[in-house]
PyMOL Python script that loads the backbone (N, CA, C, O; Angstrom):
from pymol import cmd

cmd.read_pdbstr("""\
ATOM      1  N   MET A   1      72.114 124.188 -71.315  1.00  0.00           N
ATOM      2  CA  MET A   1      71.548 122.970 -70.774  1.00  0.00           C
ATOM      3  C   MET A   1      70.024 123.095 -70.818  1.00  0.00           C
ATOM      4  O   MET A   1      69.455 124.101 -70.393  1.00  0.00           O
ATOM      5  N   THR A   2      69.385 122.064 -71.335  1.00  0.00           N
ATOM      6  CA  THR A   2      67.927 122.020 -71.387  1.00  0.00           C
ATOM      7  C   THR A   2      67.453 120.864 -70.523  1.00  0.00           C
ATOM      8  O   THR A   2      67.603 119.701 -70.901  1.00  0.00           O
ATOM      9  N   LEU A   3      66.888 121.172 -69.379  1.00  0.00           N
ATOM     10  CA  LEU A   3      66.407 120.126 -68.481  1.00  0.00           C
ATOM     11  C   LEU A   3      65.000 119.711 -68.881  1.00  0.00           C
ATOM     12  O   LEU A   3      64.154 120.543 -69.207  1.00  0.00           O
ATOM     13  N   VAL A   4      64.774 118.409 -68.847  1.00  0.00           N
ATOM     14  CA  VAL A   4      63.479 117.836 -69.188  1.00  0.00           C
ATOM     15  C   VAL A   4      63.081 116.880 -68.075  1.00  0.00           C
ATOM     16  O   VAL A   4      63.917 116.150 -67.542  1.00  0.00           O
ATOM     17  N   GLU A   5      61.803 116.889 -67.729  1.00  0.00           N
ATOM     18  CA  GLU A   5      61.268 115.904 -66.795  1.00  0.00           C
ATOM     19  C   GLU A   5      60.209 115.109 -67.530  1.00  0.00           C
ATOM     20  O   GLU A   5      59.329 115.672 -68.182  1.00  0.00           O
ATOM     21  N   ILE A   6      60.303 113.809 -67.419  1.00  0.00           N
ATOM     22  CA  ILE A   6      59.344 112.923 -68.070  1.00  0.00           C
ATOM     23  C   ILE A   6      58.858 111.902 -67.039  1.00  0.00           C
ATOM     24  O   ILE A   6      59.640 111.413 -66.223  1.00  0.00           O
ATOM     25  N   THR A   7      57.572 111.589 -67.082  1.00  0.00           N
ATOM     26  CA  THR A   7      56.971 110.663 -66.118  1.00  0.00           C
ATOM     27  C   THR A   7      56.255 109.547 -66.861  1.00  0.00           C
ATOM     28  O   THR A   7      55.534 109.780 -67.831  1.00  0.00           O
ATOM     29  N   TYR A   8      56.472 108.332 -66.382  1.00  0.00           N
ATOM     30  CA  TYR A   8      55.825 107.148 -66.944  1.00  0.00           C
ATOM     31  C   TYR A   8      54.973 106.471 -65.884  1.00  0.00           C
ATOM     32  O   TYR A   8      55.317 106.467 -64.702  1.00  0.00           O
ATOM     33  N   GLU A   9      53.867 105.905 -66.316  1.00  0.00           N
ATOM     34  CA  GLU A   9      53.049 105.072 -65.447  1.00  0.00           C
ATOM     35  C   GLU A   9      53.585 103.648 -65.550  1.00  0.00           C
ATOM     36  O   GLU A   9      53.770 103.126 -66.649  1.00  0.00           O
ATOM     37  N   LEU A  10      53.830 103.030 -64.414  1.00  0.00           N
ATOM     38  CA  LEU A  10      54.395 101.685 -64.370  1.00  0.00           C
ATOM     39  C   LEU A  10      53.315 100.616 -64.394  1.00  0.00           C
ATOM     40  O   LEU A  10      52.213 100.827 -63.888  1.00  0.00           O
ATOM     41  N   GLN A  11      53.633  99.464 -64.987  1.00  0.00           N
ATOM     42  CA  GLN A  11      52.704  98.339 -64.955  1.00  0.00           C
ATOM     43  C   GLN A  11      52.715  97.663 -63.596  1.00  0.00           C
ATOM     44  O   GLN A  11      51.696  97.129 -63.156  1.00  0.00           O
ATOM     45  N   SER A  12      53.867  97.683 -62.924  1.00  0.00           N
ATOM     46  CA  SER A  12      53.976  97.082 -61.598  1.00  0.00           C
ATOM     47  C   SER A  12      55.060  97.805 -60.814  1.00  0.00           C
ATOM     48  O   SER A  12      55.842  98.569 -61.380  1.00  0.00           O
ATOM     49  N   GLN A  13      55.103  97.562 -59.514  1.00  0.00           N
ATOM     50  CA  GLN A  13      56.117  98.193 -58.681  1.00  0.00           C
ATOM     51  C   GLN A  13      57.499  97.689 -59.082  1.00  0.00           C
ATOM     52  O   GLN A  13      57.650  96.572 -59.576  1.00  0.00           O
ATOM     53  N   LEU A  14      58.500  98.529 -58.862  1.00  0.00           N
ATOM     54  CA  LEU A  14      59.856  98.191 -59.249  1.00  0.00           C
ATOM     55  C   LEU A  14      60.506  97.256 -58.236  1.00  0.00           C
ATOM     56  O   LEU A  14      60.258  97.348 -57.034  1.00  0.00           O
ATOM     57  N   THR A  15      61.337  96.361 -58.743  1.00  0.00           N
ATOM     58  CA  THR A  15      62.103  95.461 -57.879  1.00  0.00           C
ATOM     59  C   THR A  15      63.410  96.148 -57.482  1.00  0.00           C
ATOM     60  O   THR A  15      63.772  97.182 -58.043  1.00  0.00           O
ATOM     61  N   GLN A  16      64.104  95.571 -56.526  1.00  0.00           N
ATOM     62  CA  GLN A  16      65.396  96.115 -56.112  1.00  0.00           C
ATOM     63  C   GLN A  16      66.400  96.085 -57.270  1.00  0.00           C
ATOM     64  O   GLN A  16      67.187  97.018 -57.424  1.00  0.00           O
ATOM     65  N   ASP A  17      66.381  95.029 -58.080  1.00  0.00           N
ATOM     66  CA  ASP A  17      67.282  94.949 -59.233  1.00  0.00           C
ATOM     67  C   ASP A  17      67.001  96.071 -60.236  1.00  0.00           C
ATOM     68  O   ASP A  17      67.932  96.664 -60.781  1.00  0.00           O
ATOM     69  N   GLN A  18      65.743  96.358 -60.476  1.00  0.00           N
ATOM     70  CA  GLN A  18      65.388  97.434 -61.405  1.00  0.00           C
ATOM     71  C   GLN A  18      65.854  98.794 -60.876  1.00  0.00           C
ATOM     72  O   GLN A  18      66.370  99.616 -61.634  1.00  0.00           O
ATOM     73  N   LEU A  19      65.671  99.025 -59.582  1.00  0.00           N
ATOM     74  CA  LEU A  19      66.131 100.277 -58.979  1.00  0.00           C
ATOM     75  C   LEU A  19      67.648 100.391 -59.052  1.00  0.00           C
ATOM     76  O   LEU A  19      68.174 101.474 -59.312  1.00  0.00           O
ATOM     77  N   ARG A  20      68.349  99.303 -58.828  1.00  0.00           N
ATOM     78  CA  ARG A  20      69.810  99.292 -58.913  1.00  0.00           C
ATOM     79  C   ARG A  20      70.256  99.645 -60.332  1.00  0.00           C
ATOM     80  O   ARG A  20      71.184 100.431 -60.523  1.00  0.00           O
ATOM     81  N   HIS A  21      69.590  99.060 -61.315  1.00  0.00           N
ATOM     82  CA  HIS A  21      69.931  99.338 -62.712  1.00  0.00           C
ATOM     83  C   HIS A  21      69.707 100.814 -63.042  1.00  0.00           C
ATOM     84  O   HIS A  21      70.520 101.415 -63.745  1.00  0.00           O
ATOM     85  N   LEU A  22      68.636 101.398 -62.554  1.00  0.00           N
ATOM     86  CA  LEU A  22      68.384 102.824 -62.784  1.00  0.00           C
ATOM     87  C   LEU A  22      69.473 103.685 -62.138  1.00  0.00           C
ATOM     88  O   LEU A  22      69.888 104.693 -62.710  1.00  0.00           O
ATOM     89  N   GLY A  23      69.929 103.291 -60.959  1.00  0.00           N
ATOM     90  CA  GLY A  23      71.016 104.011 -60.289  1.00  0.00           C
ATOM     91  C   GLY A  23      72.305 103.948 -61.087  1.00  0.00           C
ATOM     92  O   GLY A  23      73.028 104.941 -61.167  1.00  0.00           O
ATOM     93  N   GLU A  24      72.606 102.804 -61.677  1.00  0.00           N
ATOM     94  CA  GLU A  24      73.792 102.660 -62.518  1.00  0.00           C
ATOM     95  C   GLU A  24      73.672 103.537 -63.760  1.00  0.00           C
ATOM     96  O   GLU A  24      74.647 104.160 -64.179  1.00  0.00           O
ATOM     97  N   PHE A  25      72.500 103.585 -64.337  1.00  0.00           N
ATOM     98  CA  PHE A  25      72.257 104.432 -65.508  1.00  0.00           C
ATOM     99  C   PHE A  25      72.501 105.895 -65.151  1.00  0.00           C
ATOM    100  O   PHE A  25      73.133 106.625 -65.914  1.00  0.00           O
ATOM    101  N   ALA A  26      72.010 106.316 -64.011  1.00  0.00           N
ATOM    102  CA  ALA A  26      72.177 107.707 -63.598  1.00  0.00           C
ATOM    103  C   ALA A  26      73.657 108.047 -63.434  1.00  0.00           C
ATOM    104  O   ALA A  26      74.093 109.124 -63.838  1.00  0.00           O
ATOM    105  N   ASN A  27      74.419 107.149 -62.851  1.00  0.00           N
ATOM    106  CA  ASN A  27      75.842 107.400 -62.645  1.00  0.00           C
ATOM    107  C   ASN A  27      76.626 107.393 -63.950  1.00  0.00           C
ATOM    108  O   ASN A  27      77.590 108.146 -64.095  1.00  0.00           O
ATOM    109  N   THR A  28      76.233 106.568 -64.884  1.00  0.00           N
ATOM    110  CA  THR A  28      76.978 106.422 -66.132  1.00  0.00           C
ATOM    111  C   THR A  28      76.662 107.516 -67.133  1.00  0.00           C
ATOM    112  O   THR A  28      77.574 108.050 -67.765  1.00  0.00           O
ATOM    113  N   TYR A  29      75.400 107.860 -67.293  1.00  0.00           N
ATOM    114  CA  TYR A  29      74.994 108.739 -68.382  1.00  0.00           C
ATOM    115  C   TYR A  29      74.639 110.157 -67.951  1.00  0.00           C
ATOM    116  O   TYR A  29      74.241 110.965 -68.790  1.00  0.00           O
ATOM    117  N   GLY A  30      74.768 110.475 -66.690  1.00  0.00           N
ATOM    118  CA  GLY A  30      74.505 111.831 -66.263  1.00  0.00           C
ATOM    119  C   GLY A  30      73.037 112.188 -66.096  1.00  0.00           C
ATOM    120  O   GLY A  30      72.686 113.368 -66.077  1.00  0.00           O
ATOM    121  N   LEU A  31      72.186 111.195 -65.976  1.00  0.00           N
ATOM    122  CA  LEU A  31      70.785 111.456 -65.657  1.00  0.00           C
ATOM    123  C   LEU A  31      70.773 112.233 -64.341  1.00  0.00           C
ATOM    124  O   LEU A  31      71.386 111.803 -63.365  1.00  0.00           O
ATOM    125  N   ARG A  32      70.089 113.358 -64.308  1.00  0.00           N
ATOM    126  CA  ARG A  32      70.155 114.203 -63.118  1.00  0.00           C
ATOM    127  C   ARG A  32      69.467 113.560 -61.913  1.00  0.00           C
ATOM    128  O   ARG A  32      70.000 113.586 -60.804  1.00  0.00           O
ATOM    129  N   SER A  33      68.293 112.990 -62.131  1.00  0.00           N
ATOM    130  CA  SER A  33      67.603 112.329 -61.020  1.00  0.00           C
ATOM    131  C   SER A  33      66.445 111.491 -61.542  1.00  0.00           C
ATOM    132  O   SER A  33      65.974 111.672 -62.664  1.00  0.00           O
ATOM    133  N   PHE A  34      66.005 110.574 -60.698  1.00  0.00           N
ATOM    134  CA  PHE A  34      64.762 109.867 -60.971  1.00  0.00           C
ATOM    135  C   PHE A  34      64.028 109.711 -59.659  1.00  0.00           C
ATOM    136  O   PHE A  34      64.630 109.681 -58.586  1.00  0.00           O
ATOM    137  N   HIS A  35      62.715 109.613 -59.767  1.00  0.00           N
ATOM    138  CA  HIS A  35      61.866 109.540 -58.572  1.00  0.00           C
ATOM    139  C   HIS A  35      60.763 108.521 -58.809  1.00  0.00           C
ATOM    140  O   HIS A  35      60.108 108.525 -59.851  1.00  0.00           O
ATOM    141  N   VAL A  36      60.570 107.654 -57.832  1.00  0.00           N
ATOM    142  CA  VAL A  36      59.497 106.669 -57.893  1.00  0.00           C
ATOM    143  C   VAL A  36      58.387 107.123 -56.952  1.00  0.00           C
ATOM    144  O   VAL A  36      58.620 107.342 -55.763  1.00  0.00           O
ATOM    145  N   ASP A  37      57.177 107.261 -57.492  1.00  0.00           N
ATOM    146  CA  ASP A  37      56.003 107.594 -56.685  1.00  0.00           C
ATOM    147  C   ASP A  37      55.186 106.312 -56.562  1.00  0.00           C
ATOM    148  O   ASP A  37      54.394 105.979 -57.443  1.00  0.00           O
ATOM    149  N   GLU A  38      55.392 105.604 -55.461  1.00  0.00           N
ATOM    150  CA  GLU A  38      54.721 104.316 -55.277  1.00  0.00           C
ATOM    151  C   GLU A  38      53.212 104.459 -55.165  1.00  0.00           C
ATOM    152  O   GLU A  38      52.476 103.575 -55.604  1.00  0.00           O
ATOM    153  N   ALA A  39      52.742 105.546 -54.593  1.00  0.00           N
ATOM    154  CA  ALA A  39      51.304 105.751 -54.432  1.00  0.00           C
ATOM    155  C   ALA A  39      50.604 105.875 -55.788  1.00  0.00           C
ATOM    156  O   ALA A  39      49.502 105.359 -55.975  1.00  0.00           O
ATOM    157  N   LYS A  40      51.253 106.561 -56.729  1.00  0.00           N
ATOM    158  CA  LYS A  40      50.672 106.742 -58.055  1.00  0.00           C
ATOM    159  C   LYS A  40      51.181 105.701 -59.053  1.00  0.00           C
ATOM    160  O   LYS A  40      50.707 105.636 -60.187  1.00  0.00           O
ATOM    161  N   ASN A  41      52.146 104.889 -58.624  1.00  0.00           N
ATOM    162  CA  ASN A  41      52.767 103.884 -59.491  1.00  0.00           C
ATOM    163  C   ASN A  41      53.393 104.540 -60.723  1.00  0.00           C
ATOM    164  O   ASN A  41      53.150 104.132 -61.859  1.00  0.00           O
ATOM    165  N   GLN A  42      54.214 105.578 -60.460  1.00  0.00           N
ATOM    166  CA  GLN A  42      54.842 106.343 -61.531  1.00  0.00           C
ATOM    167  C   GLN A  42      56.347 106.468 -61.307  1.00  0.00           C
ATOM    168  O   GLN A  42      56.833 106.423 -60.177  1.00  0.00           O
ATOM    169  N   LEU A  43      57.062 106.625 -62.403  1.00  0.00           N
ATOM    170  CA  LEU A  43      58.508 106.806 -62.398  1.00  0.00           C
ATOM    171  C   LEU A  43      58.823 108.062 -63.202  1.00  0.00           C
ATOM    172  O   LEU A  43      58.444 108.165 -64.368  1.00  0.00           O
ATOM    173  N   SER A  44      59.523 109.028 -62.576  1.00  0.00           N
ATOM    174  CA  SER A  44      59.870 110.286 -63.233  1.00  0.00           C
ATOM    175  C   SER A  44      61.380 110.403 -63.378  1.00  0.00           C
ATOM    176  O   SER A  44      62.138 109.969 -62.511  1.00  0.00           O
ATOM    177  N   PHE A  45      61.804 110.996 -64.487  1.00  0.00           N
ATOM    178  CA  PHE A  45      63.217 111.251 -64.751  1.00  0.00           C
ATOM    179  C   PHE A  45      63.418 112.726 -65.014  1.00  0.00           C
ATOM    180  O   PHE A  45      62.576 113.373 -65.636  1.00  0.00           O
ATOM    181  N   GLU A  46      64.536 113.260 -64.542  1.00  0.00           N
ATOM    182  CA  GLU A  46      64.983 114.597 -64.919  1.00  0.00           C
ATOM    183  C   GLU A  46      66.327 114.417 -65.597  1.00  0.00           C
ATOM    184  O   GLU A  46      67.240 113.813 -65.035  1.00  0.00           O
ATOM    185  N   TYR A  47      66.447 114.950 -66.821  1.00  0.00           N
ATOM    186  CA  TYR A  47      67.704 114.771 -67.556  1.00  0.00           C
ATOM    187  C   TYR A  47      67.970 115.973 -68.447  1.00  0.00           C
ATOM    188  O   TYR A  47      67.082 116.781 -68.720  1.00  0.00           O
ATOM    189  N   ASP A  48      69.212 116.067 -68.890  1.00  0.00           N
ATOM    190  CA  ASP A  48      69.645 117.129 -69.784  1.00  0.00           C
ATOM    191  C   ASP A  48      69.377 116.673 -71.213  1.00  0.00           C
ATOM    192  O   ASP A  48      70.014 115.737 -71.697  1.00  0.00           O
ATOM    193  N   ALA A  49      68.439 117.330 -71.889  1.00  0.00           N
ATOM    194  CA  ALA A  49      68.046 116.934 -73.242  1.00  0.00           C
ATOM    195  C   ALA A  49      69.148 117.186 -74.262  1.00  0.00           C
ATOM    196  O   ALA A  49      69.077 116.662 -75.374  1.00  0.00           O
ATOM    197  N   SER A  50      70.162 117.971 -73.918  1.00  0.00           N
ATOM    198  CA  SER A  50      71.281 118.156 -74.837  1.00  0.00           C
ATOM    199  C   SER A  50      72.235 116.972 -74.793  1.00  0.00           C
ATOM    200  O   SER A  50      73.073 116.819 -75.682  1.00  0.00           O
ATOM    201  N   ARG A  51      72.117 116.129 -73.766  1.00  0.00           N
ATOM    202  CA  ARG A  51      72.972 114.946 -73.639  1.00  0.00           C
ATOM    203  C   ARG A  51      72.222 113.642 -73.852  1.00  0.00           C
ATOM    204  O   ARG A  51      72.800 112.669 -74.337  1.00  0.00           O
ATOM    205  N   LEU A  52      70.959 113.608 -73.502  1.00  0.00           N
ATOM    206  CA  LEU A  52      70.145 112.396 -73.616  1.00  0.00           C
ATOM    207  C   LEU A  52      68.893 112.677 -74.427  1.00  0.00           C
ATOM    208  O   LEU A  52      68.420 113.812 -74.491  1.00  0.00           O
ATOM    209  N   ARG A  53      68.377 111.655 -75.030  1.00  0.00           N
ATOM    210  CA  ARG A  53      67.114 111.729 -75.761  1.00  0.00           C
ATOM    211  C   ARG A  53      66.094 110.846 -75.034  1.00  0.00           C
ATOM    212  O   ARG A  53      66.454 109.923 -74.304  1.00  0.00           O
ATOM    213  N   GLU A  54      64.834 111.152 -75.252  1.00  0.00           N
ATOM    214  CA  GLU A  54      63.770 110.353 -74.639  1.00  0.00           C
ATOM    215  C   GLU A  54      63.885 108.887 -75.059  1.00  0.00           C
ATOM    216  O   GLU A  54      63.617 107.993 -74.256  1.00  0.00           O
ATOM    217  N   THR A  55      64.275 108.637 -76.290  1.00  0.00           N
ATOM    218  CA  THR A  55      64.414 107.255 -76.762  1.00  0.00           C
ATOM    219  C   THR A  55      65.495 106.508 -75.990  1.00  0.00           C
ATOM    220  O   THR A  55      65.383 105.300 -75.782  1.00  0.00           O
ATOM    221  N   GLN A  56      66.551 107.220 -75.561  1.00  0.00           N
ATOM    222  CA  GLN A  56      67.596 106.580 -74.766  1.00  0.00           C
ATOM    223  C   GLN A  56      67.073 106.221 -73.374  1.00  0.00           C
ATOM    224  O   GLN A  56      67.410 105.171 -72.828  1.00  0.00           O
ATOM    225  N   VAL A  57      66.255 107.096 -72.812  1.00  0.00           N
ATOM    226  CA  VAL A  57      65.640 106.794 -71.514  1.00  0.00           C
ATOM    227  C   VAL A  57      64.738 105.566 -71.649  1.00  0.00           C
ATOM    228  O   VAL A  57      64.765 104.679 -70.795  1.00  0.00           O
ATOM    229  N   GLU A  58      63.946 105.512 -72.712  1.00  0.00           N
ATOM    230  CA  GLU A  58      63.066 104.357 -72.931  1.00  0.00           C
ATOM    231  C   GLU A  58      63.856 103.081 -73.176  1.00  0.00           C
ATOM    232  O   GLU A  58      63.418 102.001 -72.780  1.00  0.00           O
ATOM    233  N   HIS A  59      65.012 103.186 -73.821  1.00  0.00           N
ATOM    234  CA  HIS A  59      65.881 102.020 -74.032  1.00  0.00           C
ATOM    235  C   HIS A  59      66.363 101.476 -72.690  1.00  0.00           C
ATOM    236  O   HIS A  59      66.391 100.263 -72.484  1.00  0.00           O
ATOM    237  N   VAL A  60      66.740 102.363 -71.786  1.00  0.00           N
ATOM    238  CA  VAL A  60      67.194 101.929 -70.459  1.00  0.00           C
ATOM    239  C   VAL A  60      66.059 101.238 -69.710  1.00  0.00           C
ATOM    240  O   VAL A  60      66.281 100.229 -69.040  1.00  0.00           O
ATOM    241  N   LEU A  61      64.847 101.775 -69.821  1.00  0.00           N
ATOM    242  CA  LEU A  61      63.697 101.130 -69.181  1.00  0.00           C
ATOM    243  C   LEU A  61      63.516  99.711 -69.717  1.00  0.00           C
ATOM    244  O   LEU A  61      63.290  98.775 -68.949  1.00  0.00           O
ATOM    245  N   ALA A  62      63.614  99.560 -71.014  1.00  0.00           N
ATOM    246  CA  ALA A  62      63.454  98.232 -71.621  1.00  0.00           C
ATOM    247  C   ALA A  62      64.578  97.302 -71.186  1.00  0.00           C
ATOM    248  O   ALA A  62      64.337  96.131 -70.894  1.00  0.00           O
ATOM    249  N   HIS A  63      65.806  97.817 -71.141  1.00  0.00           N
ATOM    250  CA  HIS A  63      66.950  96.996 -70.732  1.00  0.00           C
ATOM    251  C   HIS A  63      66.818  96.531 -69.289  1.00  0.00           C
ATOM    252  O   HIS A  63      67.230  95.422 -68.949  1.00  0.00           O
ATOM    253  N   ALA A  64      66.243  97.379 -68.440  1.00  0.00           N
ATOM    254  CA  ALA A  64      66.034  97.025 -67.029  1.00  0.00           C
ATOM    255  C   ALA A  64      64.756  96.218 -66.827  1.00  0.00           C
ATOM    256  O   ALA A  64      64.400  95.872 -65.700  1.00  0.00           O
ATOM    257  N   ARG A  65      64.065  95.921 -67.939  1.00  0.00           N
ATOM    258  CA  ARG A  65      62.808  95.170 -67.904  1.00  0.00           C
ATOM    259  C   ARG A  65      61.751  95.874 -67.055  1.00  0.00           C
ATOM    260  O   ARG A  65      61.025  95.251 -66.280  1.00  0.00           O
ATOM    261  N   ILE A  66      61.694  97.183 -67.228  1.00  0.00           N
ATOM    262  CA  ILE A  66      60.692  98.000 -66.541  1.00  0.00           C
ATOM    263  C   ILE A  66      59.578  98.286 -67.536  1.00  0.00           C
ATOM    264  O   ILE A  66      59.763  99.017 -68.509  1.00  0.00           O
ATOM    265  N   ALA A  67      58.424  97.697 -67.275  1.00  0.00           N
ATOM    266  CA  ALA A  67      57.284  97.856 -68.184  1.00  0.00           C
ATOM    267  C   ALA A  67      56.478  99.086 -67.790  1.00  0.00           C
ATOM    268  O   ALA A  67      56.091  99.252 -66.633  1.00  0.00           O
ATOM    269  N   VAL A  68      56.237  99.937 -68.768  1.00  0.00           N
ATOM    270  CA  VAL A  68      55.408 101.125 -68.545  1.00  0.00           C
ATOM    271  C   VAL A  68      54.149 101.007 -69.388  1.00  0.00           C
ATOM    272  O   VAL A  68      54.160 100.413 -70.466  1.00  0.00           O
ATOM    273  N   THR A  69      53.067 101.580 -68.885  1.00  0.00           N
ATOM    274  CA  THR A  69      51.817 101.537 -69.629  1.00  0.00           C
ATOM    275  C   THR A  69      51.678 102.733 -70.555  1.00  0.00           C
ATOM    276  O   THR A  69      51.099 102.627 -71.636  1.00  0.00           O
ATOM    277  N   ARG A  70      52.223 103.897 -70.118  1.00  0.00           N
ATOM    278  CA  ARG A  70      52.125 105.096 -70.941  1.00  0.00           C
ATOM    279  C   ARG A  70      53.004 106.181 -70.358  1.00  0.00           C
ATOM    280  O   ARG A  70      53.418 106.117 -69.201  1.00  0.00           O
ATOM    281  N   ARG A  71      53.283 107.186 -71.185  1.00  0.00           N
ATOM    282  CA  ARG A  71      53.969 108.384 -70.707  1.00  0.00           C
ATOM    283  C   ARG A  71      52.898 109.311 -70.148  1.00  0.00           C
ATOM    284  O   ARG A  71      51.924 109.618 -70.836  1.00  0.00           O
ATOM    285  N   VAL A  72      53.066 109.750 -68.932  1.00  0.00           N
ATOM    286  CA  VAL A  72      52.075 110.610 -68.289  1.00  0.00           C
ATOM    287  C   VAL A  72      52.253 112.053 -68.719  1.00  0.00           C
ATOM    288  O   VAL A  72      51.279 112.729 -69.051  1.00  0.00           O
ATOM    289  N   ASN A  73      53.495 112.532 -68.716  1.00  0.00           N
ATOM    290  CA  ASN A  73      53.757 113.916 -69.128  1.00  0.00           C
ATOM    291  C   ASN A  73      55.212 114.072 -69.488  1.00  0.00           C
ATOM    292  O   ASN A  73      56.043 113.203 -69.224  1.00  0.00           O
ATOM    293  N   SER A  74      55.494 115.193 -70.092  1.00  0.00           N
ATOM    294  CA  SER A  74      56.869 115.564 -70.404  1.00  0.00           C
ATOM    295  C   SER A  74      56.917 117.076 -70.316  1.00  0.00           C
ATOM    296  O   SER A  74      56.122 117.769 -70.951  1.00  0.00           O
ATOM    297  N   ALA A  75      57.842 117.580 -69.536  1.00  0.00           N
ATOM    298  CA  ALA A  75      57.959 119.030 -69.388  1.00  0.00           C
ATOM    299  C   ALA A  75      59.410 119.433 -69.557  1.00  0.00           C
ATOM    300  O   ALA A  75      60.307 118.783 -69.021  1.00  0.00           O
ATOM    301  N   GLY A  76      59.638 120.484 -70.287  1.00  0.00           N
ATOM    302  CA  GLY A  76      61.004 120.964 -70.492  1.00  0.00           C
ATOM    303  C   GLY A  76      61.139 122.392 -70.003  1.00  0.00           C
ATOM    304  O   GLY A  76      60.170 123.151 -70.003  1.00  0.00           O
ATOM    305  N   TRP A  77      62.340 122.756 -69.587  1.00  0.00           N
ATOM    306  CA  TRP A  77      62.631 124.109 -69.182  1.00  0.00           C
ATOM    307  C   TRP A  77      64.119 124.345 -69.341  1.00  0.00           C
ATOM    308  O   TRP A  77      64.890 123.390 -69.443  1.00  0.00           O
ATOM    309  N   ILE A  78      64.530 125.592 -69.362  1.00  0.00           N
ATOM    310  CA  ILE A  78      65.958 125.923 -69.528  1.00  0.00           C
ATOM    311  C   ILE A  78      66.498 126.416 -68.203  1.00  0.00           C
ATOM    312  O   ILE A  78      67.678 126.753 -68.104  1.00  0.00           O
TER     313      ILE A  78
END
""", "prot")
cmd.dss("prot")
cmd.show_as("cartoon", "prot")
cmd.util.cbc("prot")
cmd.orient("prot")
């Protein structure tokens, strides 16, 4: 298992519908966790890179209509 954490800067705060959609994604695809930092306006994901790809995470963001300005960082570890 290769765990990866990726953080995005958000264009705006998340709505309840967007948070609900992220929760459904986590339950369906095995995303380990996500964290919203409202003070920094950032959204972080922890996922298993052997099961998910960064492009799949970005697809979910687009499907949930979550606009990001940029990727802040990406860190991987085993």
